[in-house]
N, C-alpha and C positions, 0 to 999 in steps of 0.2 A: 502494499499501500504505499502511496505514495503523496506527500503534503504540498506537492509543487503545482500550482493551480496558475491556468492559462496568461492571464491576464491580472494588472494590479486596477482596473477601471472596474471589471467585471466581479473583482474579488471583493471591492468596497461598496462597490452600489450594491449587493447584495446583505450585505450586512451592516451598512449606517442606517440611522434614522436621527430625524432633528433633536436637537435638545441632548445627546449622547456627551460623555466626557471620553478625552480620547488623550492619552498620555504618548508621547512623541520622543522619541531617541535622539540622540545629537548635541551637539554641543555649537552657539552658532551656525556655520554651513558644514561643519566635520561630524562626518559620520551622521548624516541627516538623510532619512528614508524620503526622499525625493518623490520616486514614483509612485507612494504612496499617498503622499501628501497631495499631488495633482491629482490623484482619483479621486480624493476626499473634497477637491475644488468641483472636477467634474461631478461630483453624486448633487450637488446643489442643495445638500444639508444645511440646515441654520441654527441656531442657538446652541451651538457648540461651547462646551467647557474643554479648552486647551490645557494641558498639563504639560508643560516645556521647559527646559533649564532658559530658554529666551526665546522668540518669535523671528528670529532668522534678520533678514535686512529686507529692504522694500522690493517688493519684486520677487524676492527667492526665498526658500525653503516655506517656513511655514507664515511667510510675509505676504503669500498670496492668497489664503483664508483671509486675511484682513481684508487685502485691496476688493473683494470677493462678497463681503458684510457677511462672512460666515459663522462670527466668533462672537459669544455673547461674554465670555469670561475668560481670563488668562490667568493661571496659575503658574508664577516662573519667577527666577530671580534675578534676570538681566532685561532690561531692555533699549538700550542704548544705541545700538545699531539699527534702529528703524524707527525712521521718524511719523511714519504712519500711526503705526503700533501707541506712541507717545501721544500724537494729536488726537486720535481715537478716545484714548484714556481721559486726558485734560478736556475734553468736550464732553464728557459725562455718557457716551457712547457705548463705553467698554469697562467693562468692570471687570479690574486687575487686583490680586492677592499676591502682594509679593512674600516670598519665603527666602529665606538663606539657603543659599547655596548645600551646604552640606544638610541643613534640615529638610531640604526638596528631595534630596537623593534619599536620606535615610526614612523619609514617609514614604516613597514609593517602594524602597525595597521593603519596609515594614507592610506596605499593602501585599507585596508577594509572599510574602511569608506569614501571613495571617494573624500579626500581631497590630490590635486594634488601635493602640496609640503607646507615647513611649514620653519618656520624660528628657528634655535638653535644657542647657544653661544658656544655648545661643538665643539671644533675645531678651534673656529676662531684663526687666527695668527700661525697653524701647517700645515702640509701636507696633512692633509685633506680636509684643503680650498682649496687646489689648484683647480685652473678653476671654481669653484664654485663664483656665486653671493652674493654680503652682503647689508648689510642695516644696517642703524642705526635708532634705537628706543629708546627714552629717552636718547641718551648720550652713548650709546653702541653698538657695530657692533656684528652682528649678522650674521651666515651663513645659505644661502638656500638650503636645502636638499632635493630631489625628494622621492616621495612616492614611494615603489614598490609593484607593482602585477604580480602574477605568474601566469603561464598558469595551473598549477597544485600546490596545497599545500596538502603535507603529513601532519597529527598528527595522535598523540596515547592517547587516552583517558581511564580512567580505567572505565567507567560507559555510555552507552548509550542506550537509547532505539530505537527501531526499525524506530522512525523517522528521526534521528542523533540527539537528542539532547543531548548535551555530560557534562562530567565531568570530574575533571583535580582530581589528587591525589598525595597529597606533592610536592616535587619538580617538578613532570613533569609540573605542572599550573606554566611554565615558558613562553617560546615563544610560545607553541602550541594554547592558545587562539588566538595570535595577527595573527599569519601565518593561522589559521584556516579559517580567515575573508576574507584574501589576497589571496587567489585564484581564479581564474575564475571559477575551479573547485576543491573541496575539498573533498579529499578521507581521511576517521579516522580508523584508526584499534582500536579494542577496547577491553579489559581485559573481558568486561559481558555486554552482551547484553540482555535487557527485553523489553516488549512489549510497545508500546505506552502510554502514562499515568501513568506510573508507577513510574515514578521520580517526584519528587517533584518539580514545577516550579520554588519555590523559591532557587534552588540549582542549577540549569541550568547555567553552564557558557557559554558554543557556544550554541545558538540554532540552531535548525534543519534546518533552512532556510540556512544556510551558509554551507552545508554539503550537499555534493551531493551521496556519497554511506558509506557504513560500511562495515568494515571486522571484523571476530572474530580474535582475535589474539593469534597465535599459545602459545603452553604450553612450554617455554624455560625459561633457569636459566637466572637473572637478572646481565648483568655484572657491575663490578666497575672499574673506569678507574685506579684509585688508593687505596692499602688498605693498612693500616700504622697500625701495631701494637706493642703493647710494651712486654716485660714480665711482668709475674703478681708477684707481688711480696706478699709475706701476709701480712696481716694486723696486725698491732704492737698490742699486748698484753698488758690489760690494768693492 
């Protein structure tokens, strides 16, 4: 039995509906499931709650969902590279829940592990703590944070077998493993797909039990958020 789906558009179109919570892996434009995001855009689903480290940049990554007015709320830790995100938030058209980056990762991990909530020192005494319960442990105040479980989780992996066992490459191994476990249904777009049993079990990061379907990633250029270069100077003469 293979978990390989024919295409991202059909896969998402059959699974998504208005008002869903969708967790998305990646960091900036690194390790972002761009084909699955494009399929969400093509679905036309609205009032979505997006959980992700950030919302990409204008016109790229999750930014395309903002442009299409499909997002009602964002749970994220960073918004700095997306002007449309900032303007929609400031205009009151977008509900935003800011979460410290480590806390966001742990909320997703807890959701995948079946842990409903946890205590952390991060955010104590700040706006992040408003309305949240606190408790004292060993003379220190800790903040209670709820786990995140999404209706759908979207991730990008470097390698998968047909049973959905995933490995990641370089920076793409950031939020993707946590997001993959936090979805009631998890879909992965994968750069390379091999037959079951061809991946060394010792290098598998996300076991296939967490992954419902996989799709072959399209061949497209990998985007860079910011490219900084300097004028090359000749090496000094010895």
